[in-house]
ZADO-50050 format. One record per atom (N, C-alpha, C, O): x, y, z; atom name. Coordinates in Angstrom, 1 decimal. Example, Ala and Ser with C-alpha at 12.3 -4.5 7.8 and 13.67 -1.06 7.14 Angstrom:
<nodes>
NODE    east   north      up  atom
NODE    13.2    -5.7     7.8     N
NODE    12.3    -4.5     7.8    CA
NODE    13.2    -3.3     7.8     C
NODE    14.2    -3.3     8.5     O
NODE    12.8    -2.2     7.1     N
NODE    13.7    -1.1     7.1    CA
NODE    12.9     0.0     7.9     C
NODE    13.4     1.1     8.0     O
</nodes>
This chain:
<nodes>
NODE    east   north      up  atom
NODE   102.2   149.0    90.9     N
NODE   101.7   148.5    89.7    CA
NODE   100.2   148.6    89.7     C
NODE    99.5   148.2    90.7     O
NODE    99.6   149.1    88.7     N
NODE    98.2   149.4    88.6    CA
NODE    97.4   148.0    88.4     C
NODE    97.9   147.1    87.7     O
NODE    96.3   147.9    88.9     N
NODE    95.4   146.8    88.7    CA
NODE    94.9   146.8    87.3     C
NODE    94.6   147.8    86.7     O
NODE    94.8   145.6    86.7     N
NODE    94.2   145.4    85.4    CA
NODE    92.9   144.7    85.6     C
NODE    92.8   143.6    86.1     O
NODE    91.8   145.3    85.1     N
NODE    90.5   144.7    85.2    CA
NODE    90.2   143.9    83.9     C
NODE    90.5   144.3    82.8     O
NODE    89.5   142.7    84.1     N
NODE    89.1   141.9    83.0    CA
NODE    87.9   142.5    82.3     C
NODE    87.3   143.5    82.7     O
NODE    87.5   141.9    81.1     N
NODE    86.4   142.4    80.3    CA
NODE    85.0   142.5    81.0     C
NODE    84.3   143.4    80.8     O
NODE    84.8   141.5    81.9     N
NODE    83.4   141.5    82.6    CA
NODE    83.3   142.7    83.5     C
NODE    82.3   143.3    83.5     O
NODE    84.4   142.9    84.3     N
NODE    84.3   144.0    85.3    CA
NODE    84.4   145.3    84.5     C
NODE    83.7   146.3    84.9     O
NODE    85.2   145.4    83.5     N
NODE    85.2   146.6    82.7    CA
NODE    83.8   146.9    82.1     C
NODE    83.4   148.1    82.0     O
NODE    83.1   145.9    81.6     N
NODE    81.8   146.1    81.1    CA
NODE    80.8   146.7    82.1     C
NODE    80.0   147.5    81.8     O
NODE    80.9   146.2    83.4     N
NODE    80.1   146.7    84.4    CA
NODE    80.4   148.2    84.7     C
NODE    79.5   149.0    84.8     O
NODE    81.7   148.5    84.7     N
NODE    82.1   149.9    85.0    CA
NODE    81.8   150.8    83.9     C
NODE    81.7   152.0    84.1     O
NODE    81.6   150.3    82.7     N
NODE    81.3   151.1    81.5    CA
NODE    79.8   151.5    81.5     C
NODE    79.4   152.5    80.8     O
NODE    79.0   150.8    82.3     N
NODE    77.6   151.2    82.4    CA
NODE    77.4   152.4    83.2     C
NODE    78.1   152.6    84.2     O
NODE    76.4   153.3    82.9     N
NODE    76.2   154.5    83.6    CA
NODE    75.4   154.2    84.9     C
NODE    74.3   154.7    85.1     O
NODE    76.1   153.5    85.8     N
NODE    75.5   153.2    87.1    CA
NODE    76.1   154.2    88.2     C
NODE    77.3   154.6    88.0     O
NODE    75.4   154.5    89.2     N
NODE    75.9   155.3    90.2    CA
NODE    76.9   154.5    91.0     C
NODE    76.8   153.3    91.1     O
NODE    77.9   155.1    91.5     N
NODE    78.9   154.4    92.4    CA
NODE    78.7   155.1    93.8     C
NODE    78.6   156.3    93.9     O
NODE    78.7   154.2    94.8     N
NODE    78.6   154.7    96.2    CA
NODE    80.1   154.8    96.7     C
NODE    80.8   153.8    96.7     O
NODE    80.4   155.9    97.2     N
NODE    81.8   156.1    97.7    CA
NODE    81.7   156.2    99.2     C
NODE    80.8   156.8    99.8     O
NODE    82.7   155.6    99.9     N
NODE    82.8   155.6   101.3    CA
NODE    84.1   156.3   101.7     C
NODE    85.1   155.8   101.3     O
NODE    84.0   157.3   102.6     N
NODE    85.1   158.0   103.1    CA
NODE    85.1   158.0   104.6     C
NODE    84.0   157.7   105.2     O
NODE    86.2   158.3   105.3     N
NODE    86.2   158.2   106.7    CA
NODE    86.2   159.6   107.3     C
NODE    87.1   160.5   107.0     O
NODE    85.2   159.9   108.2     N
NODE    85.2   161.2   108.9    CA
NODE    86.3   161.2   109.9     C
NODE    86.9   160.2   110.3     O
NODE    86.5   162.4   110.4     N
NODE    87.5   162.6   111.5    CA
NODE    87.3   161.8   112.7     C
NODE    88.2   161.3   113.3     O
NODE    86.0   161.5   113.0     N
NODE    85.7   160.7   114.2    CA
NODE    85.7   159.2   113.9     C
NODE    85.5   158.4   114.8     O
NODE    86.1   158.8   112.7     N
NODE    86.2   157.4   112.4    CA
NODE    85.0   156.8   111.8     C
NODE    85.0   155.7   111.2     O
NODE    83.9   157.5   111.8     N
NODE    82.7   157.0   111.2    CA
NODE    82.8   157.1   109.6     C
NODE    83.6   157.8   109.1     O
NODE    81.9   156.4   108.9     N
NODE    82.0   156.3   107.5    CA
NODE    80.9   157.2   106.9     C
NODE    79.7   157.1   107.3     O
NODE    81.2   158.0   105.9     N
NODE    80.2   158.7   105.1    CA
NODE    80.1   158.1   103.8     C
NODE    81.1   157.8   103.1     O
NODE    78.9   157.8   103.4     N
NODE    78.6   157.2   102.1    CA
NODE    77.9   158.2   101.2     C
NODE    77.0   158.9   101.6     O
NODE    78.3   158.3    99.9     N
NODE    77.7   159.2    98.9    CA
NODE    77.6   158.6    97.6     C
NODE    78.5   158.0    97.1     O
NODE    76.4   158.6    96.9     N
NODE    76.3   158.2    95.6    CA
NODE    76.8   159.3    94.6     C
NODE    76.5   160.5    94.8     O
NODE    77.6   158.9    93.7     N
NODE    78.2   159.9    92.8    CA
NODE    78.3   159.3    91.3     C
NODE    78.3   158.1    91.1     O
NODE    78.4   160.3    90.4     N
NODE    78.7   159.9    89.0    CA
NODE    80.2   159.6    89.0     C
NODE    81.0   160.2    89.7     O
NODE    80.6   158.8    88.0     N
NODE    82.0   158.4    87.9    CA
NODE    82.2   158.0    86.4     C
NODE    81.3   157.8    85.7     O
NODE    83.5   157.9    86.1     N
NODE    83.9   157.1    84.9    CA
NODE    85.2   156.4    85.2     C
NODE    86.0   156.9    86.0     O
NODE    85.4   155.2    84.6     N
NODE    86.6   154.5    84.8    CA
NODE    87.4   154.8    83.5     C
NODE    87.0   154.4    82.4     O
NODE    88.6   155.4    83.7     N
NODE    89.4   155.9    82.6    CA
NODE    90.9   155.7    82.9     C
NODE    91.3   156.1    84.0     O
NODE    91.6   155.1    82.0     N
NODE    93.0   155.0    82.1    CA
NODE    93.4   154.3    83.4     C
NODE    94.4   154.7    84.0     O
NODE    92.7   153.3    83.8     N
NODE    93.0   152.5    85.0    CA
NODE    92.6   153.2    86.3     C
NODE    93.0   152.7    87.4     O
NODE    91.9   154.3    86.2     N
NODE    91.6   155.1    87.5    CA
NODE    90.1   155.4    87.4     C
NODE    89.4   155.4    86.4     O
NODE    89.5   155.6    88.6     N
NODE    88.2   156.1    88.7    CA
NODE    88.2   157.6    88.8     C
NODE    89.0   158.2    89.6     O
NODE    87.5   158.3    87.9     N
NODE    87.5   159.8    87.8    CA
NODE    86.1   160.2    88.4     C
NODE    85.1   159.9    87.8     O
NODE    86.2   161.0    89.5     N
NODE    85.0   161.6    90.1    CA
NODE    85.1   163.1    89.9     C
NODE    86.1   163.6    89.5     O
NODE    84.0   163.7    90.1     N
NODE    84.0   165.2    89.9    CA
NODE    83.2   165.8    91.1     C
NODE    82.1   165.4    91.3     O
NODE    83.8   166.7    91.7     N
NODE    83.2   167.3    92.9    CA
NODE    83.7   168.7    93.2     C
NODE    84.5   169.2    92.4     O
NODE    83.3   169.2    94.3     N
NODE    83.7   170.6    94.7    CA
NODE    84.7   170.5    95.8     C
NODE    84.7   169.5    96.6     O
NODE    85.5   171.5    96.0     N
NODE    86.5   171.6    97.0    CA
NODE    85.9   171.5    98.4     C
NODE    86.5   171.0    99.4     O
NODE    84.6   172.0    98.5     N
NODE    84.0   172.0    99.9    CA
NODE    83.1   170.8   100.2     C
NODE    82.4   170.8   101.2     O
NODE    83.1   169.8    99.3     N
NODE    82.3   168.6    99.6    CA
NODE    82.9   167.9   100.8     C
NODE    84.1   167.8   100.9     O
NODE    82.1   167.4   101.7     N
NODE    82.6   166.7   102.9    CA
NODE    83.4   165.5   102.5     C
NODE    84.5   165.3   103.1     O
NODE    82.9   164.7   101.5     N
NODE    83.7   163.5   101.2    CA
NODE    85.1   163.9   100.6     C
NODE    86.0   163.1   100.8     O
NODE    85.2   165.0    99.9     N
NODE    86.5   165.4    99.4    CA
NODE    87.4   165.8   100.5     C
NODE    88.6   165.5   100.5     O
NODE    86.9   166.5   101.5     N
NODE    87.7   167.0   102.6    CA
NODE    88.2   165.7   103.4     C
NODE    89.3   165.7   103.8     O
NODE    87.3   164.7   103.5     N
NODE    87.8   163.5   104.1    CA
NODE    89.0   162.8   103.4     C
NODE    89.9   162.4   104.0     O
NODE    88.9   162.8   102.0     N
NODE    89.9   162.3   101.2    CA
NODE    91.2   163.0   101.4     C
NODE    92.3   162.4   101.3     O
NODE    91.1   164.3   101.5     N
NODE    92.4   165.1   101.7    CA
NODE    93.1   164.7   103.0     C
NODE    94.3   164.7   103.1     O
NODE    92.3   164.5   104.0     N
NODE    92.9   164.1   105.3    CA
NODE    93.3   162.6   105.3     C
NODE    94.4   162.3   105.9     O
NODE    92.5   161.7   104.8     N
NODE    92.8   160.3   104.7    CA
NODE    92.5   159.8   103.3     C
NODE    91.3   159.7   102.9     O
NODE    93.5   159.5   102.5     N
NODE    93.3   159.3   101.1    CA
NODE    92.6   157.9   100.7     C
NODE    92.5   157.6    99.6     O
NODE    92.3   157.1   101.7     N
NODE    91.7   155.8   101.5    CA
NODE    90.2   156.0   101.2     C
NODE    89.5   156.9   101.7     O
NODE    89.7   155.2   100.2     N
NODE    88.3   155.3    99.8    CA
NODE    87.8   153.9    99.4     C
NODE    88.6   153.1    98.9     O
NODE    86.5   153.7    99.6     N
NODE    85.9   152.4    99.1    CA
NODE    84.8   152.9    98.1     C
NODE    84.0   153.7    98.5     O
NODE    84.8   152.2    97.0     N
NODE    83.7   152.5    96.0    CA
NODE    82.9   151.2    95.8     C
NODE    83.5   150.1    95.8     O
NODE    81.6   151.3    95.7     N
NODE    80.7   150.2    95.5    CA
NODE    79.8   150.5    94.3     C
NODE    79.1   151.5    94.2     O
NODE    79.9   149.6    93.3     N
NODE    79.0   149.7    92.2    CA
NODE    78.2   148.4    92.1     C
NODE    78.7   147.3    92.3     O
NODE    76.8   148.5    91.9     N
NODE    76.0   147.3    91.8    CA
NODE    75.0   147.5    90.7     C
NODE    74.4   148.5    90.5     O
NODE    74.8   146.4    90.0     N
NODE    73.9   146.3    88.9    CA
NODE    72.5   146.3    89.5     C
NODE    72.2   145.3    90.2     O
NODE    71.6   147.3    89.3     N
NODE    70.3   147.3    89.9    CA
NODE    69.4   146.1    89.4     C
NODE    68.4   145.8    90.0     O
NODE    69.8   145.5    88.2     N
NODE    69.0   144.4    87.7    CA
NODE    69.4   143.0    88.1     C
NODE    68.8   142.0    87.9     O
NODE    70.6   143.0    88.8     N
NODE    71.2   141.7    89.2    CA
NODE    72.0   141.9    90.5     C
NODE    73.1   142.4    90.4     O
NODE    71.4   141.5    91.6     N
NODE    72.0   141.7    92.9    CA
NODE    73.3   140.9    93.0     C
NODE    74.1   141.2    93.9     O
NODE    73.6   140.0    92.1     N
NODE    74.8   139.2    92.2    CA
NODE    75.8   139.7    91.2     C
NODE    76.7   138.9    90.8     O
NODE    75.7   140.9    90.8     N
NODE    76.7   141.6    89.9    CA
NODE    77.1   142.9    90.5     C
NODE    76.4   143.9    90.4     O
NODE    78.2   142.9    91.2     N
NODE    78.7   144.0    92.0    CA
NODE    80.2   144.0    92.1     C
NODE    80.8   143.0    92.0     O
NODE    80.7   145.2    92.4     N
NODE    82.2   145.3    92.7    CA
NODE    82.4   146.3    93.8     C
NODE    81.8   147.4    93.8     O
NODE    83.2   145.9    94.8     N
NODE    83.7   146.8    95.8    CA
NODE    85.2   147.1    95.5     C
NODE    85.9   146.1    95.5     O
NODE    85.5   148.3    95.3     N
NODE    86.9   148.7    95.0    CA
NODE    87.4   149.5    96.1     C
NODE    86.9   150.6    96.5     O
NODE    88.5   149.0    96.7     N
NODE    89.2   149.8    97.7    CA
NODE    90.3   150.6    97.0     C
NODE    91.0   150.0    96.2     O
NODE    90.5   151.9    97.2     N
NODE    91.4   152.6    96.5    CA
NODE    92.0   153.8    97.3     C
NODE    91.8   153.9    98.5     O
NODE    92.7   154.6    96.6     N
NODE    93.4   155.7    97.3    CA
NODE    93.4   156.9    96.4     C
NODE    93.5   156.8    95.1     O
NODE    93.3   158.1    97.0     N
NODE    93.3   159.3    96.2    CA
NODE    94.7   159.4    95.5     C
NODE    95.7   159.3    96.1     O
NODE    94.6   159.5    94.1     N
NODE    95.8   159.6    93.3    CA
NODE    96.2   161.0    93.0     C
NODE    97.4   161.4    92.8     O
NODE    95.2   161.9    92.9     N
NODE    95.4   163.3    92.5    CA
NODE    94.1   164.0    92.2     C
NODE    93.1   163.4    92.1     O
NODE    94.3   165.3    92.0     N
NODE    93.2   166.2    91.7    CA
NODE    93.6   167.2    90.6     C
NODE    94.8   167.4    90.5     O
NODE    92.6   167.7    89.9     N
NODE    92.9   168.7    88.9    CA
NODE    91.7   169.6    88.7     C
NODE    90.6   169.1    88.6     O
NODE    92.0   170.9    88.6     N
NODE    90.9   171.8    88.2    CA
NODE    90.9   171.9    86.7     C
NODE    89.8   172.2    86.1     O
NODE    92.0   171.6    86.1     N
NODE    92.1   171.7    84.6    CA
NODE    91.2   170.6    84.0     C
NODE    91.3   169.4    84.3     O
NODE    90.3   171.1    83.1     N
NODE    89.3   170.1    82.5    CA
NODE    88.2   169.7    83.3     C
NODE    87.3   168.9    82.8     O
NODE    88.0   170.2    84.5     N
NODE    86.9   169.7    85.4    CA
NODE    85.6   170.1    84.9     C
NODE    84.6   169.4    85.0     O
NODE    85.4   171.3    84.3     N
NODE    84.1   171.7    83.8    CA
NODE    83.7   170.8    82.6     C
NODE    82.6   170.4    82.5     O
NODE    84.7   170.5    81.7     N
NODE    84.4   169.6    80.6    CA
NODE    84.1   168.2    81.1     C
NODE    83.2   167.6    80.5     O
NODE    84.7   167.8    82.2     N
NODE    84.5   166.5    82.7    CA
NODE    83.1   166.3    83.3     C
NODE    82.5   165.3    83.1     O
NODE    82.6   167.4    84.0     N
NODE    81.3   167.3    84.5    CA
NODE    80.2   167.3    83.4     C
NODE    79.2   166.6    83.5     O
NODE    80.5   168.0    82.3     N
NODE    79.6   167.9    81.1    CA
NODE    79.6   166.5    80.6     C
NODE    78.6   165.9    80.2     O
NODE    80.8   165.9    80.5     N
NODE    80.9   164.5    80.0    CA
NODE    80.1   163.5    80.9     C
NODE    79.4   162.7    80.4     O
NODE    80.2   163.7    82.2     N
NODE    79.5   162.8    83.1    CA
NODE    78.0   163.1    83.0     C
NODE    77.2   162.1    83.0     O
NODE    77.6   164.3    82.8     N
NODE    76.1   164.6    82.6    CA
NODE    75.6   163.9    81.4     C
NODE    74.5   163.4    81.4     O
NODE    76.4   164.0    80.3     N
NODE    75.9   163.3    79.1    CA
NODE    75.8   161.8    79.3     C
NODE    74.9   161.1    78.9     O
NODE    76.8   161.2    80.1     N
NODE    76.8   159.8    80.4    CA
NODE    75.6   159.4    81.2     C
NODE    75.0   158.3    80.9     O
NODE    75.2   160.2    82.2     N
NODE    74.2   159.8    83.1    CA
NODE    72.8   160.3    82.7     C
NODE    71.8   159.7    83.0     O
NODE    72.7   161.5    82.1     N
NODE    71.4   162.1    81.8    CA
NODE    71.1   162.3    80.3     C
NODE    70.0   162.6    79.9     O
NODE    72.2   162.1    79.5     N
NODE    72.1   162.4    78.1    CA
NODE    71.8   163.8    77.8     C
NODE    71.2   164.1    76.8     O
NODE    72.2   164.7    78.7     N
NODE    71.9   166.1    78.5    CA
NODE    73.0   166.9    79.2     C
NODE    73.9   166.4    79.8     O
NODE    72.9   168.2    79.1     N
NODE    73.9   169.1    79.7    CA
NODE    73.8   169.1    81.2     C
NODE    72.8   168.8    81.8     O
NODE    74.9   169.5    81.8     N
NODE    75.0   169.6    83.3    CA
NODE    74.2   170.9    83.6     C
NODE    74.4   171.9    83.1     O
NODE    73.3   170.7    84.6     N
NODE    72.3   171.8    84.8    CA
NODE    72.6   172.6    86.1     C
NODE    71.9   173.6    86.3     O
NODE    73.6   172.3    86.9     N
NODE    73.9   173.0    88.1    CA
NODE    75.1   174.0    87.8     C
NODE    75.8   173.8    86.8     O
NODE    75.3   175.0    88.6     N
NODE    76.5   175.9    88.4    CA
NODE    77.8   175.1    88.5     C
NODE    78.0   174.2    89.3     O
NODE    78.7   175.5    87.6     N
NODE    80.0   174.8    87.6    CA
NODE    80.9   175.7    88.5     C
NODE    81.8   176.4    88.0     O
NODE    80.7   175.6    89.8     N
NODE    81.5   176.4    90.7    CA
NODE    82.6   175.5    91.4     C
NODE    82.2   174.4    92.0     O
NODE    83.8   175.8    91.3     N
NODE    84.9   175.1    91.9    CA
NODE    84.9   173.6    91.6     C
NODE    85.1   172.8    92.5     O
NODE    84.7   173.3    90.3     N
NODE    84.7   171.9    89.9    CA
NODE    86.1   171.3    90.0     C
NODE    87.1   172.0    89.8     O
NODE    86.2   170.0    90.3     N
NODE    87.5   169.4    90.5    CA
NODE    87.4   167.9    90.0     C
NODE    86.4   167.2    90.4     O
NODE    88.4   167.5    89.3     N
NODE    88.5   166.1    88.9    CA
NODE    89.3   165.4    90.1     C
NODE    90.4   165.8    90.4     O
NODE    88.7   164.3    90.6     N
NODE    89.3   163.6    91.7    CA
NODE    89.6   162.2    91.1     C
NODE    88.7   161.4    90.7     O
NODE    90.9   161.8    91.1     N
NODE    91.3   160.5    90.5    CA
NODE    91.7   159.5    91.6     C
NODE    92.4   159.9    92.6     O
NODE    91.1   158.3    91.5     N
NODE    91.3   157.3    92.5    CA
NODE    92.0   156.1    91.8     C
NODE    91.6   155.6    90.8     O
NODE    93.1   155.7    92.5     N
NODE    93.8   154.4    92.0    CA
NODE    93.1   153.2    92.8     C
NODE    93.1   153.2    94.0     O
NODE    92.6   152.2    92.0     N
NODE    92.1   151.0    92.7    CA
NODE    93.3   150.2    93.2     C
NODE    94.3   150.1    92.6     O
NODE    93.1   149.6    94.4     N
NODE    94.1   148.8    95.0    CA
NODE    93.6   147.4    95.3     C
NODE    94.5   146.5    95.4     O
NODE    92.3   147.2    95.4     N
NODE    91.8   145.9    95.8    CA
NODE    90.4   145.8    95.3     C
NODE    89.6   146.8    95.4     O
NODE    90.0   144.7    94.7     N
NODE    88.6   144.5    94.2    CA
NODE    88.0   143.2    94.8     C
NODE    88.7   142.2    94.8     O
NODE    86.8   143.3    95.3     N
NODE    86.0   142.1    95.6    CA
NODE    84.7   142.2    94.9     C
NODE    84.4   143.2    94.3     O
NODE    83.9   141.1    95.0     N
NODE    82.7   141.0    94.4    CA
NODE    82.8   140.1    93.1     C
NODE    83.8   139.4    93.0     O
NODE    81.8   140.2    92.3     N
NODE    81.8   139.4    91.1    CA
NODE    80.4   139.5    90.4     C
NODE    79.6   140.3    90.6     O
NODE    80.3   138.5    89.5     N
NODE    79.1   138.4    88.7    CA
NODE    78.5   137.0    88.8     C
NODE    79.2   136.0    88.5     O
NODE    77.3   136.9    89.4     N
NODE    76.7   135.6    89.5    CA
NODE    77.6   134.6    90.3     C
NODE    77.7   133.5    89.9     O
NODE    78.2   135.2    91.4     N
NODE    79.0   134.4    92.3    CA
NODE    80.4   134.0    91.7     C
NODE    81.1   133.2    92.3     O
NODE    80.7   134.5    90.5     N
NODE    82.0   134.3    89.9    CA
NODE    82.9   135.5    90.2     C
NODE    82.4   136.6    89.8     O
NODE    84.0   135.4    90.8     N
NODE    84.8   136.6    91.1    CA
NODE    85.3   137.3    89.8     C
NODE    85.4   136.7    88.8     O
NODE    85.6   138.5    89.9     N
NODE    86.1   139.3    88.8    CA
NODE    87.6   138.9    88.5     C
NODE    88.3   138.5    89.4     O
NODE    87.9   139.0    87.2     N
NODE    89.3   138.8    86.8    CA
NODE    90.1   140.1    87.0     C
NODE    89.8   141.1    86.4     O
NODE    91.0   140.1    88.0     N
NODE    91.8   141.3    88.3    CA
NODE    93.2   140.9    88.4     C
NODE    93.5   139.9    89.1     O
NODE    94.1   141.5    87.7     N
NODE    95.5   141.2    87.8    CA
NODE    96.3   142.4    88.2     C
NODE    97.6   142.4    88.3     O
</nodes>
């Protein structure tokens, strides 16, 4: 059963904030990367390349932790533990354009080589807003 996020958490996730993702390297250490994202249809949609280290980690170990924090309010943040749900090359170029518009209000300026949509199912959420936990069901 998919998690349902309440309106306060959804409002945070709708803001064009970077999300920091944490994946596990083969040696057990954690790799952290800031990335663009969108929360859509109950999943986190990331966009990356097949050769990105963090994506290779997800292929080996599908667990991931995502952290989003409001830069204007240190007491408004969410840590989402999730799992790789799937990937798709179909629509990946359009998706990176969508993310570029969301974050830069302009076109994507890097080459669209081997783009991939990476979908993450959230499984657990911690954090809150001004010390009030998020509504998650």
